[in-house]
C-alpha positions as CSV (number, residue, x, y, z in Angstrom):
1,X,172.8,38.7,-158.9
2,X,175.5,37.9,-156.4
3,X,177.3,34.6,-155.8
4,X,174.9,33.5,-153.1
5,X,171.9,33.9,-155.4
6,X,173.7,32.1,-158.2
7,X,174.5,29.2,-155.8
8,X,170.9,29.0,-154.7
9,X,169.7,29.0,-158.3
10,X,172.2,26.2,-159.2
11,X,170.9,24.2,-156.2
12,X,167.3,24.8,-157.1
13,X,167.9,23.8,-160.8
14,X,169.7,20.6,-159.7
15,X,166.8,19.8,-157.3
16,X,164.2,20.3,-160.0
17,X,166.2,18.2,-162.5
18,X,166.6,15.4,-159.9
19,X,162.9,15.6,-158.9
20,X,161.8,15.4,-162.6
21,X,164.1,12.3,-163.0
22,X,162.6,10.7,-159.9
23,X,159.1,11.3,-161.3
24,X,160.1,9.5,-164.4
25,X,161.7,6.7,-162.4
26,X,158.5,6.2,-160.4
27,X,156.4,6.2,-163.6
28,X,158.6,3.5,-165.2
29,X,158.7,1.5,-161.9
30,X,154.9,1.4,-161.7
31,X,154.8,0.3,-165.4
32,X,157.3,-2.5,-164.7
33,X,155.2,-3.4,-161.6
34,X,152.4,-4.2,-164.0
35,X,154.5,-5.6,-166.8
36,X,156.4,-8.2,-164.7
37,X,153.3,-10.1,-163.4
38,X,151.7,-10.2,-166.8
39,X,154.9,-11.5,-168.4
40,X,155.3,-14.2,-165.7
41,X,151.6,-15.2,-166.1
42,X,152.0,-15.6,-169.9
43,X,155.3,-17.5,-169.5
44,X,153.7,-19.7,-166.9
45,X,151.0,-20.9,-169.3
46,X,153.3,-21.1,-172.4
47,X,156.1,-23.0,-170.9
48,X,155.6,-26.5,-169.6
49,X,157.7,-26.2,-166.5
50,X,157.1,-25.8,-162.8
51,X,154.6,-23.1,-162.0
52,X,156.1,-22.7,-158.6
53,X,159.3,-21.3,-160.2
54,X,157.4,-18.6,-161.9
55,X,155.4,-17.8,-158.8
56,X,158.7,-17.5,-156.8
57,X,160.2,-15.3,-159.5
58,X,157.1,-13.1,-159.6
59,X,157.1,-12.6,-155.8
60,X,160.8,-11.9,-155.7
61,X,160.5,-9.4,-158.6
62,X,157.7,-7.6,-156.9
63,X,159.8,-7.2,-153.8
64,X,162.8,-5.9,-155.8
65,X,160.6,-3.4,-157.7
66,X,158.9,-2.3,-154.4
67,X,162.3,-1.7,-152.8
68,X,163.4,0.3,-155.8
69,X,160.3,2.5,-155.7
70,X,160.6,3.0,-152.0
71,X,164.3,4.0,-152.3
72,X,163.4,6.5,-155.1
73,X,160.7,8.1,-152.9
74,X,163.0,8.2,-149.9
75,X,165.8,9.8,-151.8
76,X,163.5,12.4,-153.2
77,X,161.9,13.1,-149.8
78,X,165.3,13.4,-148.0
79,X,166.5,15.8,-150.7
80,X,163.4,17.9,-150.3
81,X,163.7,17.8,-146.5
82,X,167.3,19.0,-146.7
83,X,166.6,21.8,-149.2
84,X,163.1,23.0,-148.2
85,X,164.3,25.7,-145.9
86,X,167.1,26.9,-148.2
87,X,165.2,26.9,-151.4
88,X,161.7,27.8,-150.2
89,X,160.1,24.9,-152.2
90,X,156.3,24.4,-152.2
91,X,154.9,21.1,-151.1
92,X,152.9,20.7,-154.3
93,X,156.2,20.8,-156.3
94,X,157.7,17.9,-154.3
95,X,155.1,15.2,-155.0
96,X,156.3,12.3,-157.1
97,X,152.8,11.0,-157.7
98,X,149.6,13.0,-158.2
99,X,147.8,11.8,-155.1
100,X,144.4,13.4,-155.7
101,X,144.3,11.8,-159.1
102,X,145.1,8.4,-157.6
103,X,142.5,8.8,-154.9
104,X,139.8,9.7,-157.5
105,X,140.8,6.7,-159.6
106,X,140.6,4.4,-156.6
107,X,137.2,5.7,-155.6
108,X,135.9,5.2,-159.1
109,X,137.2,1.6,-159.3
110,X,135.7,0.9,-155.9
111,X,132.4,2.4,-156.9
112,X,132.4,0.3,-160.1
113,X,133.2,-2.9,-158.2
114,X,130.5,-2.3,-155.6
115,X,127.9,-1.4,-158.3
116,X,128.7,-4.6,-160.2
117,X,128.3,-6.6,-157.0
118,X,124.9,-5.0,-156.3
119,X,123.8,-5.8,-159.9
120,X,124.9,-9.4,-159.5
121,X,123.0,-9.8,-156.2
122,X,119.9,-8.2,-157.8
123,X,120.1,-10.7,-160.7
124,X,120.2,-13.6,-158.2
125,X,116.9,-12.5,-156.6
C-alpha cells in the first residue's frame, strides 16, 4: 500500500467517523425536537405564569433546533459532495436518515388517521 492509498484510507475513515457522528446528532436532534414541546407543555400547565412566554420559548426553541438539524445535514452533504469523487462513496452510505423507513411510517400514520375518520363518519350515520 503506497502513500496515496494510505491517504485515501485515512480520508475515508475520517469521513465515515464524521458521518456516523452526524447520524447520532440528527437522532438526538429529533429526540430533542419532541422533548422540548412536551416539556414546555407540562411547564405551561404546572406553572401559574403567562402562557405566552412558554409559547414564545417553544417557538424559538423549535427554530433553534431546526437550524441545528439543517446545519448538520448541510455539513454532511457538503463533505460528501467534496469527497464523493475521490473516495467513490455510495449514495446509500451517505444518508443521515433512513428515508424509506420514514416514508413507510408516514404512510402508515396517514392510513390510520384516514381510517379513523371514516369510522367516525360511519358512526355518525
